[in-house]
N, C-alpha and C positions, 0 to 999 in steps of 0.2 A: 427215245435215246438221242444224246447229244453227239453229234458227228464231230463237232469241233474240237472235243478234249480227246478223240480216239488217237491212238499213236501205235506205231509198229512194235511189237513185243519182241522182236528179234534183236538180242543184245549185240550180235556181231554187225548189224545194220548201222550205218552211219547215220541214219534217221531214227535210230531208237529214241522213244520218249518224246519225238517232235510231234506238236499237235497237227491235226488233219491238214489245215491250210499250209503250214510251212512245210510239210513233208512231201513225200511221193505217193501218199495214198490216194486211191481212187475208188469210187463205189464199184463194186463188182458182183450185183445180182445178189442172190442169197444161197444159203446152203441149209437144207433141213429146215425150211421155213423161216430161217433168220438171216437178215441182211448182213452182208459183210463188205470188207473193202480188201483192196489189193495193193501191196507196196510194190512199186516199179523198180524200187532200187535193189530189194533182195528177193523179191517174188512170195514173201510171206503173205498168207491170208489171215485176216483177223476178223472176228464178228464184231459187230457194232456194240453187242452186250459185254465184250471184254472190259475187265476192271471194274465191273459192276456186281451188284448182288444177283443179277439175273443170268450172269454168265454160267452155262452149264445146266440152267433150270430146266428140267423136264416136267413143266406144268404151266397152266395158263397164268400169265402175268397178274391177271386181275384177281385170281383165287389166291395167289401168293401174297400180294398186297394187302388183302382182306385179313389173311392170317397174320400178317406182321402187325396190323393195325390192333387186332385183337389182343395180340400178346403185349403189345406196348401199352394198351389201356388196361392191363391188369387181369386179363384171363389165364387161365391155367393152360398147360399144354393139351391136355385131354379135352378140355372144353372148346378150346380153339379148334381141335382136330374134329370135334363133332360139328362146330359151326359150319366150317368150310368142307366138312365131308370128305377128309382124308386120314390115312393111318397115324396113329401118334408118333410112330417113329419118323414118318413124314415131317410132321410138325416139329420135331426135335432137329432134324436136318435143316429146315428153314431158320428155325431160332439161331442155329449156330452159324448159318449163312449170313443172316441179316446181324447178327452180333459182331462177326468179324469184320463185316463192312462198315458197320456203324463206328466200331473201334478205330479203322483206319481214318474216317472222315473226322471224328473229333480230334484225333492226335494231330491232323494236319491243320485243322482249322484254330486249335486252341494254341497259340503261340503270341508271345510278347504282348500279353493284355495288359493294359495299364489299370490293375487293380488297387483301389485305394483303401478298401476294408474287406477283411476275411475272418469269418467265424468258423471256428472249429468244433466238431462235436462227433460222437459215436453213436451209431444205431445198432441195438441188439438184434440178432437172428440166432438161427441155429441151422445146421446141416446134418441130415441124416437122424439124429437123435440129440434130445437136450442132454447138456453136460451133466446134470445130476442123475441120468438114467443111463448113461454108458457104463457098460461093464469094463472090467478091468482090461480085457483084451483089445478093446476098441479105444482105449485111452491112449494108446501109442499112436494112433492115425491123427496126425495134426489137423486133418480136413473135417474130422466129426466133431460134434459138440457145439459149443458157442463160436459163433462166426459174427465179428463185429465189422460193420461197415464205417471205417474212418471217412469223415466228410470235410472237406474245405469249401466253403460257400461264400460267394461274392453277393452281399445283399443288394447293392445298387442295381445289379442286372438280373438278380434271382438266378444266378447260374452256379451250378457245381464246377468249381476249378479241378478238382481231382477228389479221387476216392480210392480207398485200400481196403480189399476185403481179407480179414484174418483174425488172428487172435488179439487180444488186448495187451500187447506187448510193447516194448520200446522201439523194437526193429520196425514195426508197422508204423509208428507215430513218425519216425525218422523219414520212411518212405513217402508218407503223406506229405511233409514238408518240402521233401526233395522234388515231387511233383509238382507242388505249387511253385517253387522256385523255377522249374522248367517252362512253365506255361506263361508265367508272368515276365514283364518286362524288367528293367534294371532297379525300378523303385521296390521298396519294401512295403506291403501292405500294413495296416493298423490291425494286429491279431487280437481277437477275443476268444475265450474259451471258458469251459467249466474248470473245476479245480484238479483235473487229471494231471499229476506230475509230469507224465511223458511228454507234454507239450512243451514245457519249459526246456528239457533237455534237448527234444528235436529242434526247436528254434535256435539253440545255441549251436547244435551240430551243422546246421544248414546255413545260417546267416552270421554266426559268431566269427570272431576274429582272434587268432593266436597272439597273445601277449605274453611277452617275457616280464615277470615281476623283478623288481630291482631286490638285489641281495642285501641282506641286513649285515651292515659292518663291511669290513674289507677282507674277510677271510671265510673260508668254507665254500660249499657249492651253491650254485644258483639254484632258485626254486624252480620246480617244474613249470614250464609254459602252461598258460591257461586259455580257455576260450571266453571271451568277454563279449556282451552285446555291443553292436556299433551304436553310435548316437542316434540313428534314425530308425532303430527298430523299437517299436513300441507295441507292448504287450500288457493285457489287462485281463483278470479273471472276474468271472461272476461266482460269488459265494452264496450258496443257498442253505440257509439255517433251517434245520428240521427238528420237528418234536413229534415223536410218536408216528413218524412215517409222514408228517405234512409239513409243507413249507411255511415257516411262520415269519421269516424275514429273508431279504436278499441285499446283500451289499456287494461291493467291488474292492478289487485288489490289484493295485499296480505291481507288475512284475518287471518289466524292462521299460526304461524312459521315465521322463518327469512328468509328475501330475499335470503341470502346465501345459506341457507339449501334447499329452492326451487331450486334454480339455479343448486345446486349439484344433487338433485334428477332429474331434467330435464336431466342432462348431462348423467346420468346412464340409462335413459330410451330407449328402442330400438324403440320407435315409436315418441313421441313428444319432440320437442326442444324447444318449446315455451309453454305458458299457453294458452290453447285453448279448445274448445268443439267441433271441427269439426267432430271427429270421431263418437260421439253420435249423432249429427245432421245428419249425413250421414246414420246412423242406423235408424233414423227416416224416411228417405226417403224409405230405404229398407222396413220397416213396412208398409208403405202406399202402395208400390207396391205389395206386397205380402198378403195384407188383404183387402179384399173388404170392409170391415166395416170402415175402416180408409181413403178411397179415398174420396176426398173432394167434387166433383160433382158427387153424385150417389144416387140412391134410395135403395141402399143395406146396409144402415147403421142399426146398432142394435136398436131394438125396446125395448129391457130389458138389463139392465147393465150385468146381469149373462152371457148371449150370446156374448157380447164383451169380457169379460174375458175367457170364455171357446176357442174363437177363438185364443186368444193371447197364450194361453197355448199349443193349437195345433201348431200354427205357429212358436213358439219359439223352441218346442221340434223338429220339422221338420229342422228349420233353423240351430240349434246347432249340429245335430247327423247326418243328412241324407244329407243336402245341402252343398256341397263344396263351399268354399269361394275363391273367384278369387284372392284376395290380400293375401291369406295364403299359395298358391300352392308352392311346392318345386321342384326345377329342379332335374330331375334324372341324375345319373351319367352315365347311359347306357340307351339310348332311348329304349323303348319296342315297339314291332311290335303291330299292331292293326289288327282287322279284315278287309278283302279287301284289295285294293292297296293303301290306303292312306298313309300319312307320318307317322312316328314313333312317338309314344308317348313321349314328352320330359318333361313333368310336372307331379308331383305326387299330386293329388287332396288331400286337406286339409280341413277339417270341423272345426268350432271353438272349439268343443269338443277335436279334435285331438291336436290343437294347445295348449290347457290346459293340456294335457296328461291325459285326462279322459279316452280317448279311443285310439286306435291304428289303426283304420281303419274307413272308410266311412261306416255308417249303410244304410241298406236298408229300405224301409218302413215297410216290413214284420218284420224285425228285431226290429224296434222301438216299433211296436205294439204287438209284441210277447215277449218283454223283461219282465220277471218276477222279480219283486222287491222283495227281501227276506222279509219273514213273521216278522222277528225280527225288522226290520225297520218299516213295517206296523203297528205293534202294538205299536209303540212308535210315530206314526204319530199325534195322538190327542195332543200330548204335545206341538206341534208348532202351535196349533189352534189359539193362540193370535198372532201369526205373519203371518201364512198363513190359511186365514179361509177357510172352505171347501166350494167347489162351490155348490150353491144351486141348486138342482135338479128341472128344469121346464119342462121337456119333459112330454107331457100329452098324447100324441098320440100312443105311443108304449111302451109296459112294457117289463122291462129287469132287469136282476139282476146282480150286480157289487161287486166284492171283494175288497171293499175300507177300507183301514186302518185295514184289518185283519178281517172285519165284513162283513156281507152280507146285502146290501141295495137295496130296490125294488124302482125303478124308475116308477111313474105312471104319 
């Protein structure tokens, strides 16, 4: 655990949220086998695990990390419980614990990203029962049936900028683009997608500007104000022509922007040379491979929408920070020796977070789970609830306490 980021959790203390070296915290032995510190300003004791996924964990850290790696690599809850020899309800509690922590880490790190290209797509899944098999009584439940994962993907970094889990409706498309605008800087990326009409409306809703049209003549009412795309908003669609269920041709269609401006933007991109959605579609395959709940022919599908979202937060935190991406690796100027008699290492592993210059090294699972988000950000996390709704806690088997958004919550 990192002592340097530890802070006093007492809100009434004048050193609340101040890192270890700048505060009045001193190391003060251990309690129940866990190291702790003492704030000399207010007398508050704080465990070194506070603010991490390990805080309040009643299990060996090694077993917990192994279970999280198994879940992040695509194993189901029951198989993970069998691997680490714990109860299924304990595995559920650990998934909830890691997902809540991974969500905080990603929301903290994903800020002011200089994205130049963004591809949009949807990934189909279902919760509890497929839509066609739902009885009439269950159709009123919005969380059952088809569950679409709306995805915004940055091809240059192989990074998922934002996602939304829900129905295929306009509100979720608007929410996806609002989240993209929240994590990116002032520049507007070049957007591409399929022919889903909701994306056009969502882009206008988020990036459009209100314009008052001129009145025809000198009498009568002024026309209603309209949202028009700004000049720097470039958006093109991939049009797939099908015959008898097979794609026979692929064309493109410019929705916002001039064709010459789009051609100039494509020429400056390091990845795409044509209008396409191939990168985000390949990311959909990666998600299906590393998430048991998204496998097509499986009985490991989610029974509640909340658990599907929790698994996605964990999988994406692991994918971006811990798992090196094969297409992002960089050649080493001087090959490095490895253990044993094998050939020297010729490539440097790179994760999507490293490609985006968010981090400078590949994280370990322990580093991800022990990363302590600053208190100043956690205290402002409720300001983003309209964009990133808190994950509803549904763990009923095991009780635990989590420091979420600078407050203490009890999960029952």
